[in-house]
ROLUMRO-431132 format. One record per residue (C-alpha): x, y, z. Coordinates in nm, 3 decimals. Example, Ala and Ser with C-alpha at 12.3 -4.5 7.8 and 13.67 -1.06 7.14 Angstrom:
BEGIN
<r><X>1.230</X><Y>-0.450</Y><Z>0.780</Z></r>
<r><X>1.367</X><Y>-0.106</Y><Z>0.714</Z></r>
This chain:
BEGIN
<r><X>12.992</X><Y>9.639</Y><Z>11.506</Z></r>
<r><X>12.924</X><Y>10.010</Y><Z>11.514</Z></r>
<r><X>12.643</X><Y>10.138</Y><Z>11.736</Z></r>
<r><X>12.466</X><Y>10.457</Y><Z>11.642</Z></r>
<r><X>12.140</X><Y>10.627</Y><Z>11.720</Z></r>
<r><X>12.051</X><Y>10.625</Y><Z>11.349</Z></r>
<r><X>12.084</X><Y>10.247</Y><Z>11.326</Z></r>
<r><X>11.871</X><Y>10.204</Y><Z>11.639</Z></r>
<r><X>11.608</X><Y>10.440</Y><Z>11.495</Z></r>
<r><X>11.608</X><Y>10.255</Y><Z>11.162</Z></r>
<r><X>11.569</X><Y>9.920</Y><Z>11.337</Z></r>
<r><X>11.277</X><Y>10.050</Y><Z>11.550</Z></r>
<r><X>11.109</X><Y>10.213</Y><Z>11.251</Z></r>
<r><X>11.137</X><Y>9.897</Y><Z>11.039</Z></r>
<r><X>10.985</X><Y>9.692</Y><Z>11.321</Z></r>
<r><X>10.693</X><Y>9.934</Y><Z>11.345</Z></r>
<r><X>10.636</X><Y>9.923</Y><Z>10.970</Z></r>
<r><X>10.627</X><Y>9.544</Y><Z>10.968</Z></r>
<r><X>10.259</X><Y>9.445</Y><Z>11.016</Z></r>
<r><X>10.361</X><Y>9.119</Y><Z>11.181</Z></r>
<r><X>10.539</X><Y>9.291</Y><Z>11.472</Z></r>
<r><X>10.367</X><Y>9.632</Y><Z>11.483</Z></r>
<r><X>10.133</X><Y>9.573</Y><Z>11.777</Z></r>
<r><X>10.402</X><Y>9.391</Y><Z>11.977</Z></r>
<r><X>10.642</X><Y>9.685</Y><Z>11.935</Z></r>
<r><X>10.373</X><Y>9.937</Y><Z>12.033</Z></r>
<r><X>10.279</X><Y>9.733</Y><Z>12.339</Z></r>
<r><X>10.646</X><Y>9.683</Y><Z>12.434</Z></r>
<r><X>10.717</X><Y>10.055</Y><Z>12.400</Z></r>
<r><X>10.421</X><Y>10.146</Y><Z>12.620</Z></r>
<r><X>10.525</X><Y>9.886</Y><Z>12.878</Z></r>
<r><X>10.879</X><Y>10.025</Y><Z>12.877</Z></r>
<r><X>10.737</X><Y>10.374</Y><Z>12.929</Z></r>
<r><X>10.547</X><Y>10.275</Y><Z>13.246</Z></r>
<r><X>10.804</X><Y>10.022</Y><Z>13.369</Z></r>
<r><X>11.029</X><Y>10.112</Y><Z>13.662</Z></r>
<r><X>11.318</X><Y>9.935</Y><Z>13.485</Z></r>
<r><X>11.475</X><Y>10.173</Y><Z>13.234</Z></r>
<r><X>11.803</X><Y>10.226</Y><Z>13.051</Z></r>
<r><X>11.838</X><Y>10.546</Y><Z>13.252</Z></r>
<r><X>11.646</X><Y>10.535</Y><Z>13.586</Z></r>
<r><X>11.374</X><Y>10.796</Y><Z>13.623</Z></r>
<r><X>11.506</X><Y>10.927</Y><Z>13.956</Z></r>
<r><X>11.790</X><Y>11.098</Y><Z>13.769</Z></r>
<r><X>11.663</X><Y>11.452</Y><Z>13.705</Z></r>
<r><X>11.708</X><Y>11.503</Y><Z>13.330</Z></r>
<r><X>11.865</X><Y>11.189</Y><Z>13.185</Z></r>
<r><X>11.607</X><Y>10.964</Y><Z>13.350</Z></r>
<r><X>11.317</X><Y>11.116</Y><Z>13.167</Z></r>
<r><X>11.506</X><Y>11.188</Y><Z>12.846</Z></r>
<r><X>11.500</X><Y>10.826</Y><Z>12.726</Z></r>
<r><X>11.127</X><Y>10.798</Y><Z>12.802</Z></r>
<r><X>11.049</X><Y>11.122</Y><Z>12.619</Z></r>
<r><X>11.264</X><Y>11.020</Y><Z>12.322</Z></r>
<r><X>11.102</X><Y>10.677</Y><Z>12.292</Z></r>
<r><X>10.748</X><Y>10.810</Y><Z>12.338</Z></r>
<r><X>10.810</X><Y>11.084</Y><Z>12.080</Z></r>
<r><X>10.944</X><Y>10.828</Y><Z>11.836</Z></r>
<r><X>10.642</X><Y>10.603</Y><Z>11.894</Z></r>
<r><X>10.388</X><Y>10.884</Y><Z>11.848</Z></r>
<r><X>10.566</X><Y>11.010</Y><Z>11.535</Z></r>
<r><X>10.581</X><Y>10.670</Y><Z>11.368</Z></r>
<r><X>10.227</X><Y>10.562</Y><Z>11.463</Z></r>
<r><X>10.079</X><Y>10.893</Y><Z>11.346</Z></r>
<r><X>10.275</X><Y>10.858</Y><Z>11.020</Z></r>
<r><X>10.134</X><Y>10.508</Y><Z>10.973</Z></r>
<r><X>9.782</X><Y>10.634</Y><Z>11.041</Z></r>
<r><X>9.820</X><Y>10.920</Y><Z>10.794</Z></r>
<r><X>9.956</X><Y>10.684</Y><Z>10.525</Z></r>
<r><X>9.667</X><Y>10.444</Y><Z>10.586</Z></r>
<r><X>9.418</X><Y>10.729</Y><Z>10.565</Z></r>
<r><X>9.572</X><Y>10.853</Y><Z>10.239</Z></r>
<r><X>9.566</X><Y>10.504</Y><Z>10.089</Z></r>
<r><X>9.205</X><Y>10.454</Y><Z>10.191</Z></r>
<r><X>9.108</X><Y>10.796</Y><Z>10.059</Z></r>
<r><X>9.296</X><Y>10.727</Y><Z>9.736</Z></r>
<r><X>9.108</X><Y>10.400</Y><Z>9.692</Z></r>
<r><X>8.776</X><Y>10.576</Y><Z>9.752</Z></r>
<r><X>8.868</X><Y>10.855</Y><Z>9.506</Z></r>
<r><X>8.975</X><Y>10.597</Y><Z>9.248</Z></r>
<r><X>8.645</X><Y>10.412</Y><Z>9.286</Z></r>
<r><X>8.451</X><Y>10.737</Y><Z>9.250</Z></r>
<r><X>8.650</X><Y>10.831</Y><Z>8.940</Z></r>
<r><X>8.586</X><Y>10.488</Y><Z>8.790</Z></r>
<r><X>8.211</X><Y>10.521</Y><Z>8.843</Z></r>
<r><X>8.210</X><Y>10.865</Y><Z>8.678</Z></r>
<r><X>8.415</X><Y>10.737</Y><Z>8.385</Z></r>
<r><X>8.192</X><Y>10.432</Y><Z>8.348</Z></r>
<r><X>7.880</X><Y>10.648</Y><Z>8.331</Z></r>
<r><X>8.021</X><Y>10.859</Y><Z>8.048</Z></r>
<r><X>8.180</X><Y>10.632</Y><Z>7.794</Z></r>
<r><X>8.349</X><Y>10.909</Y><Z>7.593</Z></r>
<r><X>8.528</X><Y>11.072</Y><Z>7.886</Z></r>
<r><X>8.903</X><Y>11.040</Y><Z>7.928</Z></r>
<r><X>9.106</X><Y>11.086</Y><Z>8.245</Z></r>
<r><X>9.231</X><Y>11.423</Y><Z>8.117</Z></r>
<r><X>8.884</X><Y>11.549</Y><Z>8.021</Z></r>
<r><X>8.839</X><Y>11.701</Y><Z>8.368</Z></r>
<r><X>9.177</X><Y>11.879</Y><Z>8.362</Z></r>
<r><X>9.178</X><Y>12.258</Y><Z>8.327</Z></r>
<r><X>9.492</X><Y>12.419</Y><Z>8.191</Z></r>
<r><X>9.567</X><Y>12.761</Y><Z>8.342</Z></r>
<r><X>9.847</X><Y>13.003</Y><Z>8.250</Z></r>
<r><X>10.002</X><Y>13.196</Y><Z>8.537</Z></r>
<r><X>10.027</X><Y>13.572</Y><Z>8.495</Z></r>
<r><X>10.243</X><Y>13.798</Y><Z>8.711</Z></r>
<r><X>10.051</X><Y>14.085</Y><Z>8.872</Z></r>
<r><X>10.248</X><Y>14.393</Y><Z>8.981</Z></r>
């Protein structure tokens, strides 16, 4: 079996994206960050903190990505509901009725 950083990252990312395990992985990552037991001990000058920084960066990146996706989905649902109420109030409107077609012109 081949070990690579990419496969480890993919495994961690898939665990975070699974709603069943998400909070356990976040809690485990935070516990690993504050735990004195590490893959590379913290008393080593650079290597000791490198694994903590890498894991914390990965956690923050993935959790912020999940939050942004959730915000976009929620905003999309709100926008869709607002569009449906506008369309329901005007029975003759079509989804393209609010579209404005503009031709681009080069200015020199």
